[in-house]
C-alpha positions in Angstrom: -9.9 -20.5 29.4 -10.2 -18.2 25.9 -7.8 -16.1 25.1 -8.5 -12.5 24.6 -7.5 -11.1 21.4 -7.7 -6.9 21.8 -6.9 -6.4 17.9 -9.7 -8.4 16.5 -12.2 -6.9 19.6 -11.2 -3.6 18.6 -12.6 -4.1 14.9 -15.2 -5.8 16.0 -16.2 -2.7 18.2 -16.0 -0.5 15.3 -17.9 -2.7 13.1 -20.6 -3.0 15.3 -20.5 0.2 16.3 -20.8 1.4 12.7 -23.5 -1.1 12.2 -25.5 -0.1 15.1 -25.4 3.8 13.7 -26.8 2.7 10.1 -29.8 0.6 11.2 -30.7 3.3 13.5 -31.1 5.3 10.4 -33.4 2.3 8.8 -35.7 1.9 11.8 -39.0 3.5 12.6 -38.4 6.7 10.3 -36.9 6.8 7.1 -33.6 7.5 6.2 -31.7 10.6 4.8 -30.6 10.2 1.2 -27.1 10.1 0.5 -26.3 13.5 -1.1 -23.7 13.7 -3.4 -21.2 16.9 -3.8 -21.9 17.1 -7.6 -25.6 17.2 -6.4 -26.4 19.8 -9.5 -25.5 16.6 -11.8 -27.5 14.5 -9.7 -30.8 16.3 -9.8 -34.1 14.4 -10.3 -32.5 12.0 -7.4 -34.1 14.5 -4.9 -36.2 17.4 -6.9 -38.5 15.3 -10.3 -39.4 19.0 -11.4 -35.8 19.2 -12.8 -36.2 16.4 -15.4 -36.3 18.0 -18.5 -35.2 21.5 -17.9 -32.2 21.1 -19.9 -31.2 20.7 -23.6 -31.0 17.5 -24.8 -30.9 14.0 -23.5 -28.8 14.4 -20.5 -26.9 11.2 -19.2 -25.0 11.1 -16.0 -23.4 8.5 -13.7 -21.7 9.8 -10.1 -19.9 7.1 -7.5 -19.1 8.4 -4.2 -16.8 6.2 -1.6 -17.4 8.1 1.8 -14.4 7.8 4.6 -11.5 5.9 3.1 -9.8 4.0 5.5 -12.7 3.1 7.7 -14.3 -0.6 7.4 -17.8 -0.7 6.5 -17.5 2.8 5.3 -20.6 4.1 2.9 -20.5 4.2 -1.0 -23.2 5.6 -2.9 -23.6 5.3 -6.7 -26.1 7.2 -8.8 -27.4 7.1 -12.2 -29.7 9.6 -13.7 -31.1 10.4 -17.3 -33.7 13.2 -17.9 -34.7 14.7 -21.4 -37.6 17.3 -22.2 -40.5 17.2 -25.0 -40.7 20.5 -25.7 -43.7 20.3 -27.9 -45.9 19.1 -24.7 -43.8 21.2 -22.2 -42.6 18.1 -20.2 -40.2 16.0 -19.1 -39.0 12.9 -18.6 -36.2 11.1 -16.1 -34.9 8.0 -14.8 -32.8 7.7 -11.8 -31.3 4.6 -10.5 -29.2 5.2 -7.0 -27.7 2.4 -4.8 -26.2 3.1 -1.2 -24.1 0.8 0.6 -22.5 0.8 4.3 -21.3 -2.5 6.1 -24.0 -5.1 5.6 -26.5 -2.5 4.2 -27.4 -2.3 1.0 -30.4 0.4 -0.9 -31.6 0.4 -4.4 -33.6 3.2 -5.3 -35.5 3.3 -9.1 -38.0 5.9 -9.8 -39.2 7.4 -12.7 -40.0 11.4 -13.1 -42.7 13.1 -15.2 -42.1 17.1 -15.0 -44.6 19.8 -16.7 -43.1 23.4 -17.5 -45.6 26.6 -17.6 -44.0 30.2 -18.3 -45.1 32.8 -15.1 -43.0 35.1 -16.2 -41.3 36.4 -19.2 -37.9 33.9 -19.6 -38.8 33.1 -16.1 -40.6 29.0 -16.1 -42.2 27.2 -13.4 -41.8 23.2 -13.6 -43.7 20.9 -11.4 -42.3 17.3 -11.3 -44.0 13.9 -9.8 -41.9 10.8 -9.3 -42.6 7.0 -8.1 -40.7 3.9 -8.2 -39.5 1.2 -5.9 -37.3 1.1 -3.0 -35.2 -2.3 -2.0 -33.6 -2.3 1.7 -31.0 -5.1 2.5 -29.6 -5.7 5.4 -27.1 -8.7 5.1 -27.2 -9.6 9.1 -26.9 -13.5 8.1 -23.3 -12.6 7.0 -22.0 -10.8 9.7 -19.5 -12.9 12.3 -20.8 -12.8 15.9 -19.6 -14.7 19.0 -23.1 -16.6 19.3 -23.9 -17.8 15.5 -27.0 -18.9 17.5 -28.3 -15.5 17.8 -31.6 -14.9 15.9 -31.0 -11.9 15.1 -27.9 -12.5 12.8 -29.6 -16.0 11.3 -31.2 -14.1 8.2 -30.9 -11.2 6.1 -33.4 -8.6 6.4 -34.9 -7.7 3.3 -38.2 -5.0 2.3 -39.1 -3.3 -1.3 -41.4 -0.5 -0.7 -43.2 1.9 -3.1 -42.0 5.6 -3.5 -43.7 8.8 -4.6 -42.1 12.4 -4.5 -43.4 15.8 -5.9 -41.2 18.9 -6.6 -41.5 22.3 -8.0 -38.8 24.1 -9.6 -38.5 27.9 -10.3 -35.7 28.8 -12.9 -34.8 30.9 -15.7 -31.2 31.5 -17.7 -29.5 33.2 -14.3 -31.3 31.9 -10.9 -33.0 28.8 -10.1 -34.9 27.6 -6.9 -36.7 24.4 -6.2 -38.7 22.6 -3.4 -39.1 18.7 -3.0 -40.0 16.1 -1.2 -38.8 12.6 -2.8 -40.2 10.5 -0.6 -44.0 10.6 0.7 -44.1 6.9 1.5 -42.5 6.0 4.8 -39.9 3.2 4.0 -39.6 0.4 6.8 -36.8 -2.2 7.1 -38.7 -4.4 10.1 -41.7 -5.6 10.0 -42.6 -4.8 13.6 -42.3 -1.1 12.8 -45.0 -1.1 10.3 -47.3 -1.1 13.8 -45.8 2.3 15.2 -48.2 5.0 15.4 -45.3 7.6 15.1 -46.1 10.0 12.3 -43.8 9.9 9.5 -41.7 12.9 8.9 -40.5 12.8 5.6 -37.3 14.9 4.4 -37.7 18.0 2.0 -35.0 19.7 0.2 -34.5 23.3 -0.8 -32.3 24.5 -3.1 -31.3 27.4 -4.9 -28.6 29.6 -7.0 -27.6 32.1 -9.1 -25.2 33.2 -12.3 -22.9 36.3 -11.7 -21.2 37.2 -14.5 -17.5 38.6 -14.2 -16.7 39.0 -17.6 -16.5 37.4 -20.8 -14.3 34.6 -19.7 -15.4 34.0 -16.2 -18.7 33.5 -14.1 -19.4 32.9 -10.4 -22.2 30.2 -9.5 -23.4 30.0 -6.0 -25.6 27.0 -4.8 -27.0 25.7 -2.2 -29.0 22.4 -1.0 -30.6 22.1 2.4 -32.6 18.7 3.7 -34.6 18.8 6.2 -36.4 16.3 8.3 -38.2 16.3 11.5 -36.3 14.5 14.5 -33.1 14.7 12.4 -30.0 17.5 12.1 -30.4 19.7 9.3 -28.7 18.7 6.0 -27.3 22.0 4.5 -24.9 22.0 1.7 -23.0 25.6 0.3 -21.3 25.4 -2.7 -18.7 28.3 -4.2 -18.4 27.4 -8.2 -16.4 29.6 -10.7 -16.8 28.9 -14.4 -14.1 29.4 -17.1 -14.7 29.7 -20.6 -17.9 27.5 -20.3 -15.9 24.4 -20.1 -13.9 24.5 -17.0 -15.7 24.5 -13.4 -13.5 24.3 -9.9 -14.9 25.3 -6.6 -15.3 24.5 -2.9 -18.1 23.6 -1.0 -19.1 23.2 2.6 -21.8 20.9 4.5 -22.2 21.9 7.8 -21.2 20.2 10.7 -20.1 17.0 8.3 -17.6 17.9 5.2 -15.8 20.5 3.7 -13.9 19.8 0.0 -13.1 21.3 -3.6 -13.9 19.9 -6.9 -13.0 20.1 -10.3 -15.1 20.0 -13.4 -14.1 19.9 -17.3 -15.4 19.7 -20.5 -13.6 17.0 -22.3 -15.8 18.1 -25.4 -19.1 20.0 -26.0 -20.8 17.0 -25.1 -18.6 15.0 -22.6 -17.6 16.0 -19.1 -15.8 14.7 -16.4 -15.6 16.1 -12.8 -13.8 15.4 -9.3 -14.5 16.1 -5.7 -12.5 15.5 -2.6 -14.0 16.1 0.7 -12.1 15.8 4.2 -14.3 15.3 7.1 -15.1 17.7 9.9 -17.0 15.4 12.8 -15.4 12.9 15.1 -14.8 10.8 12.0 -12.1 13.1 11.0 -9.5 10.9 13.3 -10.2 7.4 11.6 -10.8 8.2 7.7 -8.4 9.9 5.2 -11.4 11.7 3.3 -14.2 11.2 0.4 -13.6 10.6 -2.8 -16.3 11.7 -5.4 -16.2 11.3 -9.1 -18.8 12.4 -11.9 -19.2 12.0 -15.7 -22.0 13.4 -18.1 -22.9 13.1 -21.5 -25.3 15.1 -23.6 -26.9 14.2 -26.9 -27.9 17.1 -28.7 -30.4 17.4 -31.5 -32.8 14.8 -29.9 -35.2 17.6 -29.2 -35.8 20.9 -30.2 -34.0 23.5 -28.6 -34.9 24.4 -25.0 -33.6 27.0 -23.5 -32.9 26.5 -19.6 -30.8 26.1 -16.9 -27.4 24.1 -17.8 -26.4 21.7 -14.7 
């Protein structure tokens, strides 16, 4: 008789429970995209209209390691580059984002184009489009199971899907607001789901923020980002950020029903910024992980194009 190994079985149960939840999110409907605490430094990932609304060529790199201590926990990486071309009132952008969790790995590569018009004095409207490809991978063939002959775990699942998105962004020096649908085409993991007649519910985002000057040294910069998709809970981030001497940023944020946290960003030079955020879990997973760590680097090449006045992320 085979010996029962309680600790090994418990780890297997935890692993498969996490895998089932993640696989379910990639089934017949689209997966909600990972949201960074530094979402303002990851703008064109969810709204292509933001491309080129700041001065210079902006580069940003973000890494997010979620639920530290939990096997197979999600990790996300994102690279952004976007720049204006003022003479044509347009902006161009590139985003490469990868997120992985357990046996799952998704990679999205998209290019963005935005066109800006003046709607009121000192207020502009940017309209953006994005296009690219998304790769969805489930390494089920490498998962250890009790029955190695199980056909569901013989080979890995892989699908490549095209992607289109649209966004709008109204902005001035003092405030901004945006609306976007970053995935108009339904991503599919399993071929059998292609025959599903259920309507696709794309996720759309609403965002907004305001600059409140306190004195010559301090500014208060509240902002919010909300993701809405039919059949899924609303994802909403609320951020309270303070800026000191236009060089140091720090604050707190709250993600409804999921997490809260603290963050700090500092301009090391006029061009280079480093940031760190720590999130503590507020849902049922809080007892099995020690929080989430996020790191952010940005670099801006000024002087490549003519000066553009706009919101600085």
